[in-house]
N, CA, C, O and the ligand as a Tripos MOL2 file, in Angstrom:
@<TRIPOS>MOLECULE
protein
  265   263    67     0     0
PROTEIN
NO_CHARGES

@<TRIPOS>ATOM
      1 N         -48.2500   34.8430   -9.2660 N.3       1 MET1
      2 CA        -46.8580   35.0590   -8.8700 C.3       1 MET1
      3 C         -46.0580   33.7760   -9.0450 C.2       1 MET1
      4 O         -46.4610   32.7080   -8.5850 O.2       1 MET1
      5 N         -44.9310   33.8980   -9.7090 N.am      2 LEU2
      6 CA        -44.1060   32.7330   -9.9480 C.3       2 LEU2
      7 C         -43.5840   32.1030   -8.6590 C.2       2 LEU2
      8 O         -43.4520   30.8830   -8.5600 O.2       2 LEU2
      9 N         -43.2930   32.9390   -7.6900 N.am      3 GLU3
     10 CA        -42.6940   32.4650   -6.4540 C.3       3 GLU3
     11 C         -43.6160   31.5190   -5.6790 C.2       3 GLU3
     12 O         -43.1440   30.6460   -4.9510 O.2       3 GLU3
     13 N         -44.9130   31.6930   -5.8360 N.am      4 ALA4
     14 CA        -45.8860   30.8610   -5.1360 C.3       4 ALA4
     15 C         -45.8130   29.4070   -5.5930 C.2       4 ALA4
     16 O         -46.2660   28.5130   -4.8780 O.2       4 ALA4
     17 N         -45.2530   29.1600   -6.7670 N.am      5 LEU5
     18 CA        -45.1680   27.8120   -7.3080 C.3       5 LEU5
     19 C         -43.8730   27.1060   -6.9170 C.2       5 LEU5
     20 O         -43.6670   25.9340   -7.2310 O.2       5 LEU5
     21 N         -43.0190   27.8320   -6.2360 N.am      6 LEU6
     22 CA        -41.7600   27.2310   -5.8170 C.3       6 LEU6
     23 C         -41.8720   26.6680   -4.4070 C.2       6 LEU6
     24 O         -42.3000   27.3620   -3.4850 O.2       6 LEU6
     25 N         -41.4880   25.4130   -4.2450 N.am      7 GLU7
     26 CA        -41.4000   24.8200   -2.9110 C.3       7 GLU7
     27 C         -39.9410   24.6080   -2.5990 C.2       7 GLU7
     28 O         -39.1540   24.2600   -3.4800 O.2       7 GLU7
     29 N         -39.5780   24.8140   -1.3590 N.am      8 THR8
     30 CA        -38.1840   24.6350   -0.9770 C.3       8 THR8
     31 C         -38.0580   23.5740    0.1190 C.2       8 THR8
     32 O         -38.9360   23.4200    0.9680 O.2       8 THR8
     33 N         -36.9550   22.8590    0.0710 N.am      9 ARG9
     34 CA        -36.6460   21.8280    1.0690 C.3       9 ARG9
     35 C         -35.1610   21.8970    1.3800 C.2       9 ARG9
     36 O         -34.3480   22.2430    0.5230 O.2       9 ARG9
     37 N         -34.8190   21.5640    2.6170 N.am     10 PHE10
     38 CA        -33.4140   21.4570    2.9800 C.3      10 PHE10
     39 C         -32.9690   20.0130    2.8170 C.2      10 PHE10
     40 O         -33.6670   19.0880    3.2330 O.2      10 PHE10
     41 N         -31.7970   19.8250    2.2050 N.am     11 ALA11
     42 CA        -31.2530   18.4850    2.0220 C.3      11 ALA11
     43 C         -29.7510   18.6210    1.7770 C.2      11 ALA11
     44 O         -29.2840   19.6510    1.2910 O.2      11 ALA11
     45 N         -28.9980   17.5680    2.1210 N.am     12 PRO12
     46 CA        -27.5490   17.6300    1.9210 C.3      12 PRO12
     47 C         -27.1360   17.3890    0.4680 C.2      12 PRO12
     48 O         -27.7540   16.5990   -0.2470 O.2      12 PRO12
     49 N         -26.1000   18.0740    0.0580 N.am     13 CYS13
     50 CA        -25.5000   17.8480   -1.2620 C.3      13 CYS13
     51 C         -25.0010   16.4100   -1.3380 C.2      13 CYS13
     52 O         -24.3780   15.9410   -0.3850 O.2      13 CYS13
     53 N         -25.2470   15.6920   -2.4280 N.am     14 PRO14
     54 CA        -24.7850   14.3000   -2.5500 C.3      14 PRO14
     55 C         -23.2750   14.1760   -2.7420 C.2      14 PRO14
     56 O         -22.7330   13.0740   -2.6530 O.2      14 PRO14
     57 N         -22.6020   15.2650   -3.0000 N.am     15 TYR15
     58 CA        -21.1450   15.2280   -3.1750 C.3      15 TYR15
     59 C         -20.4260   15.5330   -1.8680 C.2      15 TYR15
     60 O         -19.5760   14.7570   -1.4310 O.2      15 TYR15
     61 N         -20.7580   16.6540   -1.2420 N.am     16 CYS16
     62 CA        -19.9960   17.1150   -0.0740 C.3      16 CYS16
     63 C         -20.7870   17.0650    1.2230 C.2      16 CYS16
     64 O         -20.2120   17.2750    2.2910 O.2      16 CYS16
     65 N         -22.0740   16.7970    1.1670 N.am     17 GLY17
     66 CA        -22.8810   16.6810    2.3800 C.3      17 GLY17
     67 C         -23.3470   18.0090    2.9510 C.2      17 GLY17
     68 O         -23.9930   18.0410    3.9990 O.2      17 GLY17
     69 N         -23.0260   19.1060    2.2740 N.am     18 HIS18
     70 CA        -23.4430   20.4270    2.7440 C.3      18 HIS18
     71 C         -24.9720   20.5710    2.6880 C.2      18 HIS18
     72 O         -25.5900   20.4000    1.6380 O.2      18 HIS18
     73 N         -25.5570   20.8870    3.8400 N.am     19 GLU19
     74 CA        -27.0080   21.0550    3.9320 C.3      19 GLU19
     75 C         -27.4020   22.4000    3.3260 C.2      19 GLU19
     76 O         -26.8910   23.4420    3.7360 O.2      19 GLU19
     77 N         -28.2960   22.3760    2.3660 N.am     20 GLN20
     78 CA        -28.7170   23.6330    1.7540 C.3      20 GLN20
     79 C         -30.1550   23.5430    1.2680 C.2      20 GLN20
     80 O         -30.7620   22.4720    1.2380 O.2      20 GLN20
     81 N         -30.6750   24.6970    0.8890 N.am     21 GLU21
     82 CA        -32.0580   24.7800    0.4550 C.3      21 GLU21
     83 C         -32.1350   24.5860   -1.0610 C.2      21 GLU21
     84 O         -31.3890   25.2010   -1.8220 O.2      21 GLU21
     85 N         -33.0560   23.7160   -1.4760 N.am     22 TRP22
     86 CA        -33.2700   23.4430   -2.8910 C.3      22 TRP22
     87 C         -34.6650   23.9430   -3.2520 C.2      22 TRP22
     88 O         -35.6050   23.7570   -2.4800 O.2      22 TRP22
     89 N         -34.8110   24.5720   -4.4130 N.am     23 ALA23
     90 CA        -36.1070   25.1000   -4.8360 C.3      23 ALA23
     91 C         -36.6760   24.2400   -5.9550 C.2      23 ALA23
     92 O         -35.9750   23.8970   -6.9080 O.2      23 ALA23
     93 N         -37.9370   23.9000   -5.8320 N.am     24 PHE24
     94 CA        -38.6130   23.0470   -6.8120 C.3      24 PHE24
     95 C         -39.7750   23.7990   -7.4310 C.2      24 PHE24
     96 O         -40.6610   24.2810   -6.7260 O.2      24 PHE24
     97 N         -39.7670   23.8950   -8.7250 N.am     25 ASP25
     98 CA        -40.8830   24.5220   -9.4420 C.3      25 ASP25
     99 C         -41.9060   23.4220   -9.7470 C.2      25 ASP25
    100 O         -41.7460   22.6570  -10.6980 O.2      25 ASP25
    101 N         -42.9480   23.3580   -8.9330 N.am     26 THR26
    102 CA        -43.9230   22.2730   -9.0470 C.3      26 THR26
    103 C         -45.0290   22.5750  -10.0530 C.2      26 THR26
    104 O         -45.9250   21.7560  -10.2530 O.2      26 THR26
    105 N         -44.9720   23.7390  -10.6820 N.am     27 SER27
    106 CA        -46.0550   24.1480  -11.5950 C.3      27 SER27
    107 C         -46.1640   23.2640  -12.8330 C.2      27 SER27
    108 O         -47.2420   23.1280  -13.4120 O.2      27 SER27
    109 N         -45.0440   22.6620  -13.2370 N.am     28 ALA28
    110 CA        -45.0380   21.8640  -14.4690 C.3      28 ALA28
    111 C         -44.9940   20.3630  -14.2040 C.2      28 ALA28
    112 O         -44.7270   19.5820  -15.1180 O.2      28 ALA28
    113 N         -45.2540   19.9500  -12.9580 N.am     29 GLY29
    114 CA        -45.2470   18.5250  -12.6280 C.3      29 GLY29
    115 C         -43.8480   18.0050  -12.3770 C.2      29 GLY29
    116 O         -42.9080   18.7720  -12.1670 O.2      29 GLY29
    117 N         -43.7240   16.6750  -12.4020 N.am     30 ALA30
    118 CA        -42.4540   16.0180  -12.0950 C.3      30 ALA30
    119 C         -41.3910   16.4380  -13.1030 C.2      30 ALA30
    120 O         -41.6670   16.5810  -14.2940 O.2      30 ALA30
    121 N         -40.1840   16.6310  -12.6100 N.am     31 GLN31
    122 CA        -39.1000   17.0920  -13.4790 C.3      31 GLN31
    123 C         -37.7530   16.5990  -12.9860 C.2      31 GLN31
    124 O         -37.6090   16.0930  -11.8730 O.2      31 GLN31
    125 N         -36.7810   16.7660  -13.8550 N.am     32 VAL32
    126 CA        -35.3750   16.5930  -13.4940 C.3      32 VAL32
    127 C         -34.6800   17.8910  -13.8780 C.2      32 VAL32
    128 O         -34.8460   18.3940  -14.9900 O.2      32 VAL32
    129 N         -33.9080   18.4200  -12.9560 N.am     33 PHE33
    130 CA        -33.1290   19.6090  -13.3190 C.3      33 PHE33
    131 C         -31.7610   19.5130  -12.6610 C.2      33 PHE33
    132 O         -31.5180   18.6380  -11.8300 O.2      33 PHE33
    133 N         -30.8730   20.4240  -13.0420 N.am     34 HIS34
    134 CA        -29.5220   20.4330  -12.4950 C.3      34 HIS34
    135 C         -29.2800   21.7260  -11.7550 C.2      34 HIS34
    136 O         -29.6560   22.8050  -12.2130 O.2      34 HIS34
    137 N         -28.6450   21.6020  -10.6000 N.am     35 GLU35
    138 CA        -28.4110   22.7600   -9.7420 C.3      35 GLU35
    139 C         -27.0180   22.6170   -9.1510 C.2      35 GLU35
    140 O         -26.6070   21.5270   -8.7550 O.2      35 GLU35
    141 N         -26.2990   23.7260   -9.0970 N.am     36 GLU36
    142 CA        -24.9620   23.6930   -8.4970 C.3      36 GLU36
    143 C         -25.0500   23.7570   -6.9870 C.2      36 GLU36
    144 O         -25.8680   24.4850   -6.4260 O.2      36 GLU36
    145 N         -24.1950   22.9840   -6.3390 N.am     37 CYS37
    146 CA        -24.0830   23.0570   -4.8850 C.3      37 CYS37
    147 C         -23.4810   24.4100   -4.5080 C.2      37 CYS37
    148 O         -22.5700   24.9010   -5.1740 O.2      37 CYS37
    149 N         -24.0040   25.0120   -3.4230 N.am     38 ASP38
    150 CA        -23.4940   26.3030   -2.9400 C.3      38 ASP38
    151 C         -22.0610   26.2290   -2.4480 C.2      38 ASP38
    152 O         -21.3230   27.2130   -2.5050 O.2      38 ASP38
    153 N         -21.6700   25.0570   -1.9650 N.am     39 LEU39
    154 CA        -20.3590   24.9290   -1.3240 C.3      39 LEU39
    155 C         -19.2980   24.3740   -2.2700 C.2      39 LEU39
    156 O         -18.2410   24.9830   -2.4340 O.2      39 LEU39
    157 N         -19.5660   23.2220   -2.8960 N.am     40 CYS40
    158 CA        -18.5370   22.5740   -3.7220 C.3      40 CYS40
    159 C         -18.7470   22.8260   -5.2190 C.2      40 CYS40
    160 O         -17.9150   22.4310   -6.0370 O.2      40 CYS40
    161 N         -19.8420   23.4760   -5.5750 N.am     41 TYR41
    162 CA        -20.1510   23.8420   -6.9660 C.3      41 TYR41
    163 C         -20.3060   22.6600   -7.9120 C.2      41 TYR41
    164 O         -20.2900   22.8320   -9.1310 O.2      41 TYR41
    165 N         -20.4540   21.4730   -7.3640 N.am     42 ALA42
    166 CA        -20.7110   20.3060   -8.2090 C.3      42 ALA42
    167 C         -22.1400   20.4000   -8.7560 C.2      42 ALA42
    168 O         -23.0310   20.9680   -8.1250 O.2      42 ALA42
    169 N         -22.3250   19.8390   -9.9210 N.am     43 LEU43
    170 CA        -23.6520   19.8590  -10.5340 C.3      43 LEU43
    171 C         -24.4550   18.6650  -10.0040 C.2      43 LEU43
    172 O         -24.0840   17.5090  -10.2110 O.2      43 LEU43
    173 N         -25.5390   18.9630   -9.3290 N.am     44 VAL44
    174 CA        -26.3850   17.9390   -8.7240 C.3      44 VAL44
    175 C         -27.6030   17.7170   -9.6110 C.2      44 VAL44
    176 O         -28.2440   18.6630  -10.0700 O.2      44 VAL44
    177 N         -27.9070   16.4340   -9.8420 N.am     45 GLU45
    178 CA        -29.0980   16.0910  -10.6130 C.3      45 GLU45
    179 C         -30.2620   15.9430   -9.6280 C.2      45 GLU45
    180 O         -30.2260   15.0970   -8.7350 O.2      45 GLU45
    181 N         -31.2780   16.7620   -9.7970 N.am     46 VAL46
    182 CA        -32.4140   16.7900   -8.8770 C.3      46 VAL46
    183 C         -33.6420   16.2070   -9.5690 C.2      46 VAL46
    184 O         -34.0880   16.7140  -10.5980 O.2      46 VAL46
    185 N         -34.1790   15.1410   -8.9940 N.am     47 HIS47
    186 CA        -35.4000   14.5170   -9.5180 C.3      47 HIS47
    187 C         -36.5140   14.8180   -8.5420 C.2      47 HIS47
    188 O         -36.3150   14.6830   -7.3350 O.2      47 HIS47
    189 N         -37.6890   15.2230   -9.0220 N.am     48 PHE48
    190 CA        -38.7890   15.3800   -8.0680 C.3      48 PHE48
    191 C         -40.1240   14.9840   -8.6820 C.2      48 PHE48
    192 O         -40.3060   14.9740   -9.8990 O.2      48 PHE48
    193 N         -41.0380   14.6610   -7.7940 N.am     49 TYR49
    194 CA        -42.3640   14.1780   -8.1570 C.3      49 TYR49
    195 C         -43.4060   15.0280   -7.4460 C.2      49 TYR49
    196 O         -43.1830   15.5220   -6.3400 O.2      49 TYR49
    197 N         -44.5410   15.1850   -8.1000 N.am     50 VAL50
    198 CA        -45.5950   16.0660   -7.6020 C.3      50 VAL50
    199 C         -46.8510   15.2250   -7.3350 C.2      50 VAL50
    200 O         -47.1800   14.3390   -8.1230 O.2      50 VAL50
    201 N         -47.5430   15.4960   -6.2380 N.am     51 ASP51
    202 CA        -48.7650   14.7380   -5.9240 C.3      51 ASP51
    203 C         -50.0010   15.3250   -6.6420 C.2      51 ASP51
    204 O         -49.8870   16.2840   -7.4050 O.2      51 ASP51
    205 N         -51.1430   14.7500   -6.3920 N.am     52 MET52
    206 CA        -52.3820   15.1590   -7.0770 C.3      52 MET52
    207 C         -52.7460   16.6270   -6.8260 C.2      52 MET52
    208 O         -53.3870   17.2650   -7.6610 O.2      52 MET52
    209 N         -52.3380   17.1470   -5.6860 N.am     53 GLN53
    210 CA        -52.6340   18.5450   -5.3380 C.3      53 GLN53
    211 C         -51.6080   19.5150   -5.9320 C.2      53 GLN53
    212 O         -51.7240   20.7300   -5.7730 O.2      53 GLN53
    213 N         -50.6190   18.9700   -6.6070 N.am     54 GLY54
    214 CA        -49.5790   19.8280   -7.1840 C.3      54 GLY54
    215 C         -48.5000   20.2060   -6.1920 C.2      54 GLY54
    216 O         -47.7250   21.1320   -6.4310 O.2      54 GLY54
    217 N         -48.4450   19.4830   -5.0620 N.am     55 SER55
    218 CA        -47.4020   19.7470   -4.0750 C.3      55 SER55
    219 C         -46.2440   18.7800   -4.2670 C.2      55 SER55
    220 O         -46.4060   17.6880   -4.8130 O.2      55 SER55
    221 N         -45.0970   19.1960   -3.8170 N.am     56 LEU56
    222 CA        -43.9190   18.3440   -3.8990 C.3      56 LEU56
    223 C         -44.1470   17.0680   -3.0810 C.2      56 LEU56
    224 O         -44.4110   17.1410   -1.8810 O.2      56 LEU56
    225 N         -44.0450   15.9030   -3.7240 N.am     57 ALA57
    226 CA        -44.3290   14.6400   -3.0430 C.3      57 ALA57
    227 C         -43.0440   13.9410   -2.6050 C.2      57 ALA57
    228 O         -42.9870   13.3570   -1.5230 O.2      57 ALA57
    229 N         -42.0270   14.0010   -3.4370 N.am     58 HIS58
    230 CA        -40.8190   13.2290   -3.2000 C.3      58 HIS58
    231 C         -39.7050   13.8170   -4.0450 C.2      58 HIS58
    232 O         -39.9500   14.2770   -5.1600 O.2      58 HIS58
    233 N         -38.4770   13.8080   -3.5270 N.am     59 PHE59
    234 CA        -37.3750   14.2560   -4.3730 C.3      59 PHE59
    235 C         -36.1210   13.4640   -4.0610 C.2      59 PHE59
    236 O         -35.9680   12.9060   -2.9750 O.2      59 PHE59
    237 N         -35.2280   13.4290   -5.0370 N.am     60 GLU60
    238 CA        -33.9480   12.7380   -4.8950 C.3      60 GLU60
    239 C         -32.8610   13.6250   -5.4590 C.2      60 GLU60
    240 O         -33.0390   14.2810   -6.4850 O.2      60 GLU60
    241 N         -31.7270   13.6330   -4.7690 N.am     61 LEU61
    242 CA        -30.5550   14.3720   -5.2500 C.3      61 LEU61
    243 C         -29.5140   13.3420   -5.6350 C.2      61 LEU61
    244 O         -29.1600   12.4800   -4.8310 O.2      61 LEU61
    245 N         -29.0210   13.4270   -6.8600 N.am     62 LYS62
    246 CA        -28.0750   12.4250   -7.3490 C.3      62 LYS62
    247 C         -26.8140   13.0770   -7.8780 C.2      62 LYS62
    248 O         -26.8190   14.2130   -8.3530 O.2      62 LYS62
    249 N         -25.7270   12.3130   -7.7780 N.am     63 ARG63
    250 CA        -24.4860   12.7380   -8.4350 C.3      63 ARG63
    251 C         -24.6560   12.4970   -9.9210 C.2      63 ARG63
    252 O         -25.1900   11.4690  -10.3370 O.2      63 ARG63
    253 N         -24.2050   13.4400  -10.7110 N.am     64 GLU64
    254 CA        -24.3980   13.3210  -12.1420 C.3      64 GLU64
    255 C         -23.6380   12.1540  -12.7460 C.2      64 GLU64
    256 O         -24.0660   11.6050  -13.7610 O.2      64 GLU64
    257 N         -22.5160   11.7590  -12.1470 N.am     65 MET65
    258 CA        -21.6970   10.6750  -12.6830 C.3      65 MET65
    259 C         -22.3230    9.2950  -12.4530 C.2      65 MET65
    260 O         -21.9770    8.3470  -13.1580 O.2      65 MET65
    261 N         -23.2300    9.1620  -11.4880 N.am     66 ASP66
    262 CA        -23.7970    7.8540  -11.1620 C.3      66 ASP66
    263 C         -24.6300    7.2800  -12.2970 C.2      66 ASP66
    264 O         -25.1720    6.1820  -12.1700 O.2      66 ASP66
    265 ZN        -21.6420   20.0730   -2.4580 Zn       67 ZN67
@<TRIPOS>BOND
     1     1     2 1
     2     2     3 1
     3     3     4 2
     4     3     5 am
     5     5     6 1
     6     6     7 1
     7     7     8 2
     8     7     9 am
     9     9    10 1
    10    10    11 1
    11    11    12 2
    12    11    13 am
    13    13    14 1
    14    14    15 1
    15    15    16 2
    16    15    17 am
    17    17    18 1
    18    18    19 1
    19    19    20 2
    20    19    21 am
    21    21    22 1
    22    22    23 1
    23    23    24 2
    24    23    25 am
    25    25    26 1
    26    26    27 1
    27    27    28 2
    28    27    29 am
    29    29    30 1
    30    30    31 1
    31    31    32 2
    32    31    33 am
    33    33    34 1
    34    34    35 1
    35    35    36 2
    36    35    37 am
    37    37    38 1
    38    38    39 1
    39    39    40 2
    40    39    41 am
    41    41    42 1
    42    42    43 1
    43    43    44 2
    44    43    45 am
    45    45    46 1
    46    46    47 1
    47    47    48 2
    48    47    49 am
    49    49    50 1
    50    50    51 1
    51    51    52 2
    52    51    53 am
    53    53    54 1
    54    54    55 1
    55    55    56 2
    56    55    57 am
    57    57    58 1
    58    58    59 1
    59    59    60 2
    60    59    61 am
    61    61    62 1
    62    62    63 1
    63    63    64 2
    64    63    65 am
    65    65    66 1
    66    66    67 1
    67    67    68 2
    68    67    69 am
    69    69    70 1
    70    70    71 1
    71    71    72 2
    72    71    73 am
    73    73    74 1
    74    74    75 1
    75    75    76 2
    76    75    77 am
    77    77    78 1
    78    78    79 1
    79    79    80 2
    80    79    81 am
    81    81    82 1
    82    82    83 1
    83    83    84 2
    84    83    85 am
    85    85    86 1
    86    86    87 1
    87    87    88 2
    88    87    89 am
    89    89    90 1
    90    90    91 1
    91    91    92 2
    92    91    93 am
    93    93    94 1
    94    94    95 1
    95    95    96 2
    96    95    97 am
    97    97    98 1
    98    98    99 1
    99    99   100 2
   100    99   101 am
   101   101   102 1
   102   102   103 1
   103   103   104 2
   104   103   105 am
   105   105   106 1
   106   106   107 1
   107   107   108 2
   108   107   109 am
   109   109   110 1
   110   110   111 1
   111   111   112 2
   112   111   113 am
   113   113   114 1
   114   114   115 1
   115   115   116 2
   116   115   117 am
   117   117   118 1
   118   118   119 1
   119   119   120 2
   120   119   121 am
   121   121   122 1
   122   122   123 1
   123   123   124 2
   124   123   125 am
   125   125   126 1
   126   126   127 1
   127   127   128 2
   128   127   129 am
   129   129   130 1
   130   130   131 1
   131   131   132 2
   132   131   133 am
   133   133   134 1
   134   134   135 1
   135   135   136 2
   136   135   137 am
   137   137   138 1
   138   138   139 1
   139   139   140 2
   140   139   141 am
   141   141   142 1
   142   142   143 1
   143   143   144 2
   144   143   145 am
   145   145   146 1
   146   146   147 1
   147   147   148 2
   148   147   149 am
   149   149   150 1
   150   150   151 1
   151   151   152 2
   152   151   153 am
   153   153   154 1
   154   154   155 1
   155   155   156 2
   156   155   157 am
   157   157   158 1
   158   158   159 1
   159   159   160 2
   160   159   161 am
   161   161   162 1
   162   162   163 1
   163   163   164 2
   164   163   165 am
   165   165   166 1
   166   166   167 1
   167   167   168 2
   168   167   169 am
   169   169   170 1
   170   170   171 1
   171   171   172 2
   172   171   173 am
   173   173   174 1
   174   174   175 1
   175   175   176 2
   176   175   177 am
   177   177   178 1
   178   178   179 1
   179   179   180 2
   180   179   181 am
   181   181   182 1
   182   182   183 1
   183   183   184 2
   184   183   185 am
   185   185   186 1
   186   186   187 1
   187   187   188 2
   188   187   189 am
   189   189   190 1
   190   190   191 1
   191   191   192 2
   192   191   193 am
   193   193   194 1
   194   194   195 1
   195   195   196 2
   196   195   197 am
   197   197   198 1
   198   198   199 1
   199   199   200 2
   200   199   201 am
   201   201   202 1
   202   202   203 1
   203   203   204 2
   204   203   205 am
   205   205   206 1
   206   206   207 1
   207   207   208 2
   208   207   209 am
   209   209   210 1
   210   210   211 1
   211   211   212 2
   212   211   213 am
   213   213   214 1
   214   214   215 1
   215   215   216 2
   216   215   217 am
   217   217   218 1
   218   218   219 1
   219   219   220 2
   220   219   221 am
   221   221   222 1
   222   222   223 1
   223   223   224 2
   224   223   225 am
   225   225   226 1
   226   226   227 1
   227   227   228 2
   228   227   229 am
   229   229   230 1
   230   230   231 1
   231   231   232 2
   232   231   233 am
   233   233   234 1
   234   234   235 1
   235   235   236 2
   236   235   237 am
   237   237   238 1
   238   238   239 1
   239   239   240 2
   240   239   241 am
   241   241   242 1
   242   242   243 1
   243   243   244 2
   244   243   245 am
   245   245   246 1
   246   246   247 1
   247   247   248 2
   248   247   249 am
   249   249   250 1
   250   250   251 1
   251   251   252 2
   252   251   253 am
   253   253   254 1
   254   254   255 1
   255   255   256 2
   256   255   257 am
   257   257   258 1
   258   258   259 1
   259   259   260 2
   260   259   261 am
   261   261   262 1
   262   262   263 1
   263   263   264 2
@<TRIPOS>SUBSTRUCTURE
     1 MET1         2 RESIDUE 1 A MET
     2 LEU2         6 RESIDUE 1 A LEU
     3 GLU3        10 RESIDUE 1 A GLU
     4 ALA4        14 RESIDUE 1 A ALA
     5 LEU5        18 RESIDUE 1 A LEU
     6 LEU6        22 RESIDUE 1 A LEU
     7 GLU7        26 RESIDUE 1 A GLU
     8 THR8        30 RESIDUE 1 A THR
     9 ARG9        34 RESIDUE 1 A ARG
    10 PHE10       38 RESIDUE 1 A PHE
    11 ALA11       42 RESIDUE 1 A ALA
    12 PRO12       46 RESIDUE 1 A PRO
    13 CYS13       50 RESIDUE 1 A CYS
    14 PRO14       54 RESIDUE 1 A PRO
    15 TYR15       58 RESIDUE 1 A TYR
    16 CYS16       62 RESIDUE 1 A CYS
    17 GLY17       66 RESIDUE 1 A GLY
    18 HIS18       70 RESIDUE 1 A HIS
    19 GLU19       74 RESIDUE 1 A GLU
    20 GLN20       78 RESIDUE 1 A GLN
    21 GLU21       82 RESIDUE 1 A GLU
    22 TRP22       86 RESIDUE 1 A TRP
    23 ALA23       90 RESIDUE 1 A ALA
    24 PHE24       94 RESIDUE 1 A PHE
    25 ASP25       98 RESIDUE 1 A ASP
    26 THR26      102 RESIDUE 1 A THR
    27 SER27      106 RESIDUE 1 A SER
    28 ALA28      110 RESIDUE 1 A ALA
    29 GLY29      114 RESIDUE 1 A GLY
    30 ALA30      118 RESIDUE 1 A ALA
    31 GLN31      122 RESIDUE 1 A GLN
    32 VAL32      126 RESIDUE 1 A VAL
    33 PHE33      130 RESIDUE 1 A PHE
    34 HIS34      134 RESIDUE 1 A HIS
    35 GLU35      138 RESIDUE 1 A GLU
    36 GLU36      142 RESIDUE 1 A GLU
    37 CYS37      146 RESIDUE 1 A CYS
    38 ASP38      150 RESIDUE 1 A ASP
    39 LEU39      154 RESIDUE 1 A LEU
    40 CYS40      158 RESIDUE 1 A CYS
    41 TYR41      162 RESIDUE 1 A TYR
    42 ALA42      166 RESIDUE 1 A ALA
    43 LEU43      170 RESIDUE 1 A LEU
    44 VAL44      174 RESIDUE 1 A VAL
    45 GLU45      178 RESIDUE 1 A GLU
    46 VAL46      182 RESIDUE 1 A VAL
    47 HIS47      186 RESIDUE 1 A HIS
    48 PHE48      190 RESIDUE 1 A PHE
    49 TYR49      194 RESIDUE 1 A TYR
    50 VAL50      198 RESIDUE 1 A VAL
    51 ASP51      202 RESIDUE 1 A ASP
    52 MET52      206 RESIDUE 1 A MET
    53 GLN53      210 RESIDUE 1 A GLN
    54 GLY54      214 RESIDUE 1 A GLY
    55 SER55      218 RESIDUE 1 A SER
    56 LEU56      222 RESIDUE 1 A LEU
    57 ALA57      226 RESIDUE 1 A ALA
    58 HIS58      230 RESIDUE 1 A HIS
    59 PHE59      234 RESIDUE 1 A PHE
    60 GLU60      238 RESIDUE 1 A GLU
    61 LEU61      242 RESIDUE 1 A LEU
    62 LYS62      246 RESIDUE 1 A LYS
    63 ARG63      250 RESIDUE 1 A ARG
    64 GLU64      254 RESIDUE 1 A GLU
    65 MET65      258 RESIDUE 1 A MET
    66 ASP66      262 RESIDUE 1 A ASP
    67 ZN67       265 GROUP 0 **** ****
């Protein structure tokens, strides 16, 4: 099941501070992807890293302009 590979975390949008749930597909290892904020619709650059067990180890949300 694809859904089993998704991990979710709550974190604030780097633009507006709106707390929301972000989904990480950890099946393919560390990645960078872009996701729109639910509130301000800004495009957030999401970086994440996966540990040896394939679990989400660390993530960062960045403004695309930075
Ligand atoms: Zn936002």
